[in-house]
N, C-alpha and C positions, 0 to 999 in steps of 0.2 A: 776401115778407115782410120788412118791414125791421126790422132788429135794432138795439135802442138799448142803449147802454152806461150803465150807472147809475153815478152818482157812488159814490166809494169810502165815503164816510161814511155814505151811505143804505144801500149793501150790508151794512156792519158793522152798523147798526142792524137791518136785516131778519134777519141770520143771528144776531144775539144773542137773537132771540126765537124762535128754532126749538127744537122739542123735541131732545133730545139724539140720538136714533136719527136723525133727518133731518140735524141738523148734522154728524153723523159722514161721512155720504156725501159732503159738500161739501169735506172733505179732499181727494178726489181729482179736485177740478176744475183746480186749478192750484197752483202752487207758493206764491203768495202768500196762497191760502186756506189752504192747509196751513199755512204759518207763522203765519198770524192765529190759527187755532183751536188749534194746538199749542203755540206759544210766546209768545203776547201775553198778559201777565198783565192789563192792562186790559180785554181783551175777555173774559178769563174772569171778571172781577168783574162786567162788565156782564151776561154770561150768566147768572152765579148769581143776581145780584139779580132778573132777570126770572123766574127758575125757582123762586125761594124762594117765590112766592105760590101755586104748584101743589103743596099738600102731599099725600104718600102716607104710608100707615101699611103695615108690615110686621108679620105676626102670627108670634110665636115660640112653639112648643110647648113643653111641660115639658121632655121629652126629644129632643135633637137629635142625630141621627147622619147618616151620609152617605145613609141611605134616605129621609130626611124631605124634604118639598118646603115650601117657605114659601109663603104667599099674600100679596099685596100688591094693595091697593087705593088708588083715588084719593077724598079728601075731597070733590072737585069733582064736580058734576054726579050722574049716575045712578051710584050704587055697584055696581050689578049688571053694567052694561056696562063698567067699568073694571077688573074682577078679572083679575089677571095672576098665573100661578103662576111662582115662582121657585124654581131649584134651588140647593141649597148649594154653596158654592164648592169645598168640600173633605171628605174622609171623616174619619171619627172624630166624637167629640163636641166641640161647640163650645158657648161661651157669649157672648152678646150684651152689650155695655156701653154703647155709645152711638154716636149718628149725627152726622157733622160735615161740611156742606158736599156731600151726596150719598154720603159714604163712611162704612161700618159698622167698628167697632172691635170686635173679637172676641178671644178667647183659645180656645185649643186645650186639650185635657185634659191635654197635657203640660207646660202653661205658656206655650206660644209664644204672642206676638200675631199677629193677622191683621187686614190691612185690606183691605176687600172694597167694590168699587163694583157695587152689583146691577143699574145700568143698563147699563153695559159690560160686566159680567162680569169685570173685571179684578181680580186679587188678589195680595197680597204678604204674606209671612211674616216675622216677627222673631224671633229667639232670645229665650228667655224672661230675664227679670231675674236677676241674679246672687245676690239674696237669696232666691230662691224655692227650698224645700225639698220635694220631693216627699213627699206623704203627711202632711206637718205645716203646710204653708202653703196659704192661700187667695189667689189672685192675681187682680187685675182691671186693665184698662187704659181709657184714656181719651184720645181724640184731639181736639185744640183747635187753632183757628187764631189765631197771634198776629198781630194786626192792626198792631202797630208796625212788625215786622221783615217782615211778609207771608210768613210761613213758618207750616209746620203742626208741632206738637209733640205727642209721644206720651209720655205718662205712664203709670208702672207703680206699682201699690201692691200690696205683699204683706202679709198678715196671718200671722203665724207664732204657733202655740200649744204649749205645751209647759211642763210642770212648773209649772202654775199661773201662769204668766207669758205675755202677749200683748204682741208686740212689732209694731211699725209700720215698714216702710221703703219710701221713694218714690224713684224713679228717673225720670231724663228720658232718653230716647233722642237720642243725639248723632249728628246726620247726618255731622258732620265726620269723626268717627272711627270711625262705624258700631258704637258700643258704647254701654251703659247707664252713666249717670252719676249717682252718689247724690246726694241733697240732703237737709239737716236735716229732722227731723221736728218738727211744731209743739209748743211747750212751754207753751200755753195751758190744755190739758186732758191727761188721761190717756189717754181713749180717743177714738177716731175712727169714726164709724158708717159703715160703708161696706157697701151689700147690692148690689154688683154696678153701681151706676150712680153717676156723679158729675156733680152741677149745674154747668153752665158758665153764669154770668152777669157782664156787665161786665168780659169780659177776665180772669177768674179762675175757679179750680175752687172747689167749696164742698162742706164737709161739716159735719155735725152733731157738736158736741162735748161730752164729758162726763166727770166724774169717777167716774161709776157705770158699770160694765161692762154692765149690764142695759138702759141708755139709756132708762129710763121718763121720766126728766126731764133731757133734754140743756140745758145752760145757755148754750151759745155756738154762733154758726156760725163754722167755721173756713174762711178763703178762703186760696188760693195763687194770687199772681198771675201770669198765664202769662208775660208779658214779664221781669218783674223777678225772678221766682221768690222772692218774698218773702211772710210770712204776715201775716195780719192776722185779728182776732177782733171778732165783734159779739156782744154780750150780748142774750140774748131776755127780752122781757117775761114776767113771771109770769103774766098774764092768758091767754096761749095754752095753758097746761098745765091749767087748771081743768077738770076732769072729762074730760080728753082722755089719750089714748094712743097709742102707736105713731106719732110724728111721722116725717115725711119731706119732703126738700127736693126742690123742682121749679122748673122755669122756665116762665112762662107770659107771652107777649108781651114778652120781654126782662125781665122783672121776677122778683126772688127770691121765691119763695112756700114756705110751709108747709103741708103737709097733714097732717091728724091725724084719726083715727077718735074718735067718742064713746065712752066707757067701756062703754056698754051695746050697742056694735057695730051700732046703729041709724041713725047719721047720722054725717057726716063735715063738718069746718069747712076752708075754704080761707082762709088769711091771706096778704095780699100786701103786699110792701115797696114801697111807691109811689115814693120816695126812697131810692135805693141808698145804703147806709151809714147812714142815719137810722132808728134801731129805733123812733122816736116814730110814723113814719109808716106802720109795719105796721099794717094794719087787717083785720078780718075781712070778707072780700069776700061770702061767702054760707054758709048750712049748708044742706046736703041730706041727704035720708034715703033710704034704699034698702032693700030686702027682704033682701038677701044681705051677709055680712060683708064688712068692707071688703079684707081680703086677697085678696078674688077680684077686685079691680079693679086695673087699670092707672090709674095717677093721671093727673090732667088734664096736657096736655102742648101744647095746642095752642089758640089763639083766633083765630076767622075774623075777617074785616075788619069785621064787624058786632058784634063783641064777644061773638060766641056761642063758649061753650068745649065742647068736644069731649071726651067722657068714655067710656071703654070698660070693659065687663065681658065675662065669656066669651060671652055670649049675644048683646048687643046694643050698639049704639052710640048714645050719648046726645048730643044737641045740647042745651044749656042757656043760657039767657039770662035775666038779671034775677033768677038764683036758683031759676028754674024750668024743668023739661023741657019744650022746645018741639018736640022732634021726636026720634022713636026709629025707628032701623034695624036690622032684625035680621040678624045675620050667622051665624045657626045653620047654615043651608044652604051657606055658603062654608067652613066649616072641616072639616077631616079629623082634625084631631087637636084634644086640649084644650090650648087656647091659655094660656100662662103670662103673657106680657107683649107689649106692643105698642109699636112704636117708630115715631116720625115720621120723615120724611126727604122730601127733593126730588131729582129727577133732576139730575144734573151729569156732565159728561166728564171731570172731575178724575181722573187716572190716580194708584192708589196708589204706583206707580214714582217719581212726579215730586214727590208732596206732601211727601215725606220723604227726597227725593234730587235731586240737581243736575242728573240729565241725563234725558232721556226715553228709554225702552225702546223701539226702533224696531220693534217687534213688536205685533200686535193678538191678544189671546187671545181666542178664541171659546167660546161656553158650553160645549162638549165637552171643551174642552182647558184646563189650567190650568199654572201655572208649574212648573220642574223641582223647587223647593223644596216643593211640595205633593204630591211623590210621583206625578205624572202628566207625560206627555209633552206638550211644546207644540205647539199646531197654529198654525203662522204662516200668515198670509195674506198674500201678494205684493201690494204696492202696484202700482196702475197708474193712469196720469194719464187723466182723462177729456178730451175735447176741449173748448175752452172754449166752444165754439158750443153745446154740450150746457146750459151754464148758461142760455143766451138762451132756451131751449125750456121752462125749468121755469116752473111757475106759482108764484111765491111765496105768493100769495093762499090757497092751499089749506093752507099750514102754520099760519095764524092762527086 
């Protein structure tokens, strides 16, 4: 059988379309393959671009501990065939905050931050923000990608309660010094609404701001630019709050949105800002009614290619198009626990050790072993190079 060497650019194109688990096997083919997959930022961007169209969702129960197992399914194809059980990366109670490029940002009960890749099972732990006070503070984190400098940034937000005063502190994790760096709080409002998730749109973090602590009528959207670390505010039109309550920011198809339930808890509205920064471009996309109350729902988070919006409740998956439910999939038999939230993500091979650090950790962490900072011994898999002739016997077509 005659072997044919593929041009390097075609090989890169083929590798960039492979699933993560298949791609990781090719790191052992040759040194050039290993350097391409591990160290080439352009290849990483190309692979992320292709993988971002294949969305997965992970179900998070009300109470998470080391005995809990998470369930992940794919939105593409038959849901029943794509169910995958994922084990938690650490012991103890954890809280999920957001996902970015296949990485999940979480916090532990002691306040430490955790970055976890559910596909490769790699995990990294960061010490807590200096403004966190045990038993008096609530802390949350958010991971985001800075497109200008092509680096990832970790934001920590602490809310401290005491003596009738609520204080907010924000910190960025400095990769150069390995410590948290304090930044000023926004001055446009007295209170910032933070429920564990930060909306990231157009290269900025977003929160609802208000001068009232109960947040029944927030009047501005506060944004923090990821690159410049500067604040901006957007005034909200009064029409949004007519007979509506419990507003929440979300991102849908790259646009800033506001979801708010009706005062009678029987329907909810989705408002979309079509032009970022232009308040007049905010329009109500549709109103939908459901039999259960709004606080039982995870908020809309994903729009498919055909403009179908995917919405979740604890029992079913709703596929909505043109303001109507076009498809319903029951998830009752998939769940083992009562789910509190659902998060969207796509598979990637980005390592938590390199996204916030300059040097790759030359070890592979397998599902049964975690890093020493997590209190578990690390199981290291020794690298071995496959003969290059092995590549010529592989059938690339099976991976598409």
